[in-house]
TORKOL-4160 file (C-alpha; in steps of 0.2 Angstrom, whole numbers, padded with zeros to 4 digits, m for minus):
168
<pt num="1" X="0336" Y="0299" Z="m0439"/>
<pt num="2" X="0321" Y="0294" Z="m0428"/>
<pt num="3" X="0311" Y="0302" Z="m0415"/>
<pt num="4" X="0321" Y="0309" Z="m0401"/>
<pt num="5" X="0307" Y="0307" Z="m0389"/>
<pt num="6" X="0307" Y="0288" Z="m0393"/>
<pt num="7" X="0314" Y="0279" Z="m0377"/>
<pt num="8" X="0320" Y="0264" Z="m0387"/>
<pt num="9" X="0337" Y="0269" Z="m0392"/>
<pt num="10" X="0350" Y="0258" Z="m0401"/>
<pt num="11" X="0363" Y="0250" Z="m0390"/>
<pt num="12" X="0376" Y="0261" Z="m0399"/>
<pt num="13" X="0367" Y="0277" Z="m0395"/>
<pt num="14" X="0365" Y="0271" Z="m0376"/>
<pt num="15" X="0384" Y="0268" Z="m0376"/>
<pt num="16" X="0387" Y="0285" Z="m0383"/>
<pt num="17" X="0376" Y="0294" Z="m0370"/>
<pt num="18" X="0384" Y="0284" Z="m0356"/>
<pt num="19" X="0401" Y="0289" Z="m0362"/>
<pt num="20" X="0396" Y="0308" Z="m0364"/>
<pt num="21" X="0389" Y="0307" Z="m0346"/>
<pt num="22" X="0405" Y="0299" Z="m0340"/>
<pt num="23" X="0416" Y="0312" Z="m0349"/>
<pt num="24" X="0405" Y="0326" Z="m0342"/>
<pt num="25" X="0407" Y="0319" Z="m0324"/>
<pt num="26" X="0426" Y="0318" Z="m0326"/>
<pt num="27" X="0427" Y="0337" Z="m0332"/>
<pt num="28" X="0416" Y="0342" Z="m0317"/>
<pt num="29" X="0427" Y="0333" Z="m0305"/>
<pt num="30" X="0443" Y="0340" Z="m0313"/>
<pt num="31" X="0435" Y="0358" Z="m0312"/>
<pt num="32" X="0431" Y="0355" Z="m0293"/>
<pt num="33" X="0449" Y="0350" Z="m0290"/>
<pt num="34" X="0456" Y="0365" Z="m0300"/>
<pt num="35" X="0444" Y="0376" Z="m0290"/>
<pt num="36" X="0450" Y="0370" Z="m0273"/>
<pt num="37" X="0468" Y="0372" Z="m0279"/>
<pt num="38" X="0466" Y="0390" Z="m0285"/>
<pt num="39" X="0456" Y="0395" Z="m0269"/>
<pt num="40" X="0470" Y="0388" Z="m0258"/>
<pt num="41" X="0482" Y="0400" Z="m0267"/>
<pt num="42" X="0472" Y="0415" Z="m0263"/>
<pt num="43" X="0469" Y="0424" Z="m0247"/>
<pt num="44" X="0453" Y="0432" Z="m0241"/>
<pt num="45" X="0436" Y="0424" Z="m0240"/>
<pt num="46" X="0428" Y="0436" Z="m0253"/>
<pt num="47" X="0442" Y="0432" Z="m0266"/>
<pt num="48" X="0440" Y="0414" Z="m0263"/>
<pt num="49" X="0422" Y="0414" Z="m0266"/>
<pt num="50" X="0424" Y="0424" Z="m0282"/>
<pt num="51" X="0437" Y="0411" Z="m0289"/>
<pt num="52" X="0430" Y="0402" Z="m0304"/>
<pt num="53" X="0435" Y="0388" Z="m0316"/>
<pt num="54" X="0428" Y="0382" Z="m0332"/>
<pt num="55" X="0418" Y="0366" Z="m0332"/>
<pt num="56" X="0422" Y="0363" Z="m0350"/>
<pt num="57" X="0441" Y="0366" Z="m0349"/>
<pt num="58" X="0446" Y="0366" Z="m0330"/>
<pt num="59" X="0465" Y="0370" Z="m0334"/>
<pt num="60" X="0461" Y="0385" Z="m0344"/>
<pt num="61" X="0460" Y="0402" Z="m0336"/>
<pt num="62" X="0450" Y="0418" Z="m0341"/>
<pt num="63" X="0462" Y="0430" Z="m0348"/>
<pt num="64" X="0461" Y="0447" Z="m0356"/>
<pt num="65" X="0462" Y="0446" Z="m0375"/>
<pt num="66" X="0470" Y="0459" Z="m0387"/>
<pt num="67" X="0452" Y="0464" Z="m0392"/>
<pt num="68" X="0449" Y="0470" Z="m0374"/>
<pt num="69" X="0437" Y="0455" Z="m0371"/>
<pt num="70" X="0440" Y="0440" Z="m0360"/>
<pt num="71" X="0441" Y="0421" Z="m0365"/>
<pt num="72" X="0447" Y="0405" Z="m0359"/>
<pt num="73" X="0465" Y="0404" Z="m0363"/>
<pt num="74" X="0482" Y="0397" Z="m0359"/>
<pt num="75" X="0498" Y="0407" Z="m0359"/>
<pt num="76" X="0511" Y="0400" Z="m0370"/>
<pt num="77" X="0530" Y="0403" Z="m0367"/>
<pt num="78" X="0543" Y="0401" Z="m0381"/>
<pt num="79" X="0561" Y="0403" Z="m0378"/>
<pt num="80" X="0573" Y="0405" Z="m0393"/>
<pt num="81" X="0591" Y="0405" Z="m0396"/>
<pt num="82" X="0593" Y="0421" Z="m0407"/>
<pt num="83" X="0610" Y="0417" Z="m0413"/>
<pt num="84" X="0605" Y="0400" Z="m0420"/>
<pt num="85" X="0587" Y="0404" Z="m0424"/>
<pt num="86" X="0580" Y="0389" Z="m0414"/>
<pt num="87" X="0567" Y="0387" Z="m0402"/>
<pt num="88" X="0575" Y="0380" Z="m0386"/>
<pt num="89" X="0561" Y="0380" Z="m0374"/>
<pt num="90" X="0542" Y="0379" Z="m0374"/>
<pt num="91" X="0529" Y="0379" Z="m0359"/>
<pt num="92" X="0511" Y="0382" Z="m0356"/>
<pt num="93" X="0506" Y="0392" Z="m0340"/>
<pt num="94" X="0489" Y="0395" Z="m0332"/>
<pt num="95" X="0494" Y="0412" Z="m0326"/>
<pt num="96" X="0489" Y="0427" Z="m0337"/>
<pt num="97" X="0504" Y="0437" Z="m0331"/>
<pt num="98" X="0521" Y="0433" Z="m0338"/>
<pt num="99" X="0532" Y="0440" Z="m0324"/>
<pt num="100" X="0533" Y="0423" Z="m0315"/>
<pt num="101" X="0537" Y="0413" Z="m0331"/>
<pt num="102" X="0555" Y="0420" Z="m0334"/>
<pt num="103" X="0564" Y="0410" Z="m0321"/>
<pt num="104" X="0557" Y="0394" Z="m0326"/>
<pt num="105" X="0561" Y="0398" Z="m0344"/>
<pt num="106" X="0579" Y="0401" Z="m0340"/>
<pt num="107" X="0580" Y="0384" Z="m0331"/>
<pt num="108" X="0572" Y="0375" Z="m0346"/>
<pt num="109" X="0584" Y="0383" Z="m0358"/>
<pt num="110" X="0599" Y="0379" Z="m0346"/>
<pt num="111" X="0593" Y="0361" Z="m0344"/>
<pt num="112" X="0590" Y="0358" Z="m0363"/>
<pt num="113" X="0606" Y="0367" Z="m0369"/>
<pt num="114" X="0616" Y="0360" Z="m0354"/>
<pt num="115" X="0624" Y="0377" Z="m0351"/>
<pt num="116" X="0616" Y="0393" Z="m0344"/>
<pt num="117" X="0612" Y="0407" Z="m0357"/>
<pt num="118" X="0624" Y="0422" Z="m0357"/>
<pt num="119" X="0611" Y="0435" Z="m0360"/>
<pt num="120" X="0592" Y="0436" Z="m0360"/>
<pt num="121" X="0580" Y="0448" Z="m0369"/>
<pt num="122" X="0562" Y="0450" Z="m0363"/>
<pt num="123" X="0548" Y="0462" Z="m0365"/>
<pt num="124" X="0541" Y="0472" Z="m0351"/>
<pt num="125" X="0529" Y="0458" Z="m0345"/>
<pt num="126" X="0545" Y="0449" Z="m0338"/>
<pt num="127" X="0554" Y="0464" Z="m0332"/>
<pt num="128" X="0553" Y="0466" Z="m0313"/>
<pt num="129" X="0565" Y="0470" Z="m0300"/>
<pt num="130" X="0565" Y="0452" Z="m0293"/>
<pt num="131" X="0569" Y="0445" Z="m0311"/>
<pt num="132" X="0583" Y="0457" Z="m0314"/>
<pt num="133" X="0591" Y="0453" Z="m0297"/>
<pt num="134" X="0589" Y="0434" Z="m0299"/>
<pt num="135" X="0597" Y="0435" Z="m0316"/>
<pt num="136" X="0611" Y="0445" Z="m0310"/>
<pt num="137" X="0614" Y="0433" Z="m0296"/>
<pt num="138" X="0615" Y="0419" Z="m0309"/>
<pt num="139" X="0627" Y="0430" Z="m0320"/>
<pt num="140" X="0615" Y="0431" Z="m0334"/>
<pt num="141" X="0614" Y="0448" Z="m0343"/>
<pt num="142" X="0596" Y="0453" Z="m0343"/>
<pt num="143" X="0589" Y="0466" Z="m0356"/>
<pt num="144" X="0571" Y="0472" Z="m0354"/>
<pt num="145" X="0561" Y="0488" Z="m0353"/>
<pt num="146" X="0559" Y="0493" Z="m0335"/>
<pt num="147" X="0544" Y="0505" Z="m0332"/>
<pt num="148" X="0546" Y="0519" Z="m0320"/>
<pt num="149" X="0534" Y="0516" Z="m0306"/>
<pt num="150" X="0529" Y="0534" Z="m0304"/>
<pt num="151" X="0526" Y="0537" Z="m0323"/>
<pt num="152" X="0509" Y="0532" Z="m0330"/>
<pt num="153" X="0509" Y="0519" Z="m0344"/>
<pt num="154" X="0511" Y="0527" Z="m0361"/>
<pt num="155" X="0520" Y="0543" Z="m0355"/>
<pt num="156" X="0535" Y="0548" Z="m0364"/>
<pt num="157" X="0551" Y="0552" Z="m0354"/>
<pt num="158" X="0565" Y="0563" Z="m0359"/>
<pt num="159" X="0583" Y="0556" Z="m0362"/>
<pt num="160" X="0575" Y="0539" Z="m0366"/>
<pt num="161" X="0577" Y="0529" Z="m0383"/>
<pt num="162" X="0561" Y="0527" Z="m0393"/>
<pt num="163" X="0556" Y="0509" Z="m0398"/>
<pt num="164" X="0562" Y="0513" Z="m0416"/>
<pt num="165" X="0580" Y="0514" Z="m0409"/>
<pt num="166" X="0580" Y="0495" Z="m0406"/>
<pt num="167" X="0577" Y="0488" Z="m0423"/>
<pt num="168" X="0582" Y="0470" Z="m0425"/>
């Protein structure tokens, strides 16, 4: 293996070191571009200063994980045709929140199938007043669980169907 303190490296090792430095420089430049892009989206000096990006994977975002921890992640979006059992749309987003991903998903499905879907079913991450109104405007039936704004998460309401009533 040789002595790592030995300054006389093989030409192959020198090329590998140069390539590593070059790749690291590209990742750092990409991270700086992403940082500027995300800072431009946010308002307020304090929030802009707190904005961070990864130097190892600048396009990934820190997102909350199922184990309550945080990790660099992407948010994958998969749209399916339930009647045919096919995946009809796939996308990867940088935002942790799903609510802004419904409308682009509908557009992808419509483009791929060359007709608009008649009905959409989505979980509560996509169910917002804005998404419901926009789906109604495009004449697409939207089924989702709308949370009452004045009721804490996890609270049970009378006259509501439990999740077990919706078995597929």
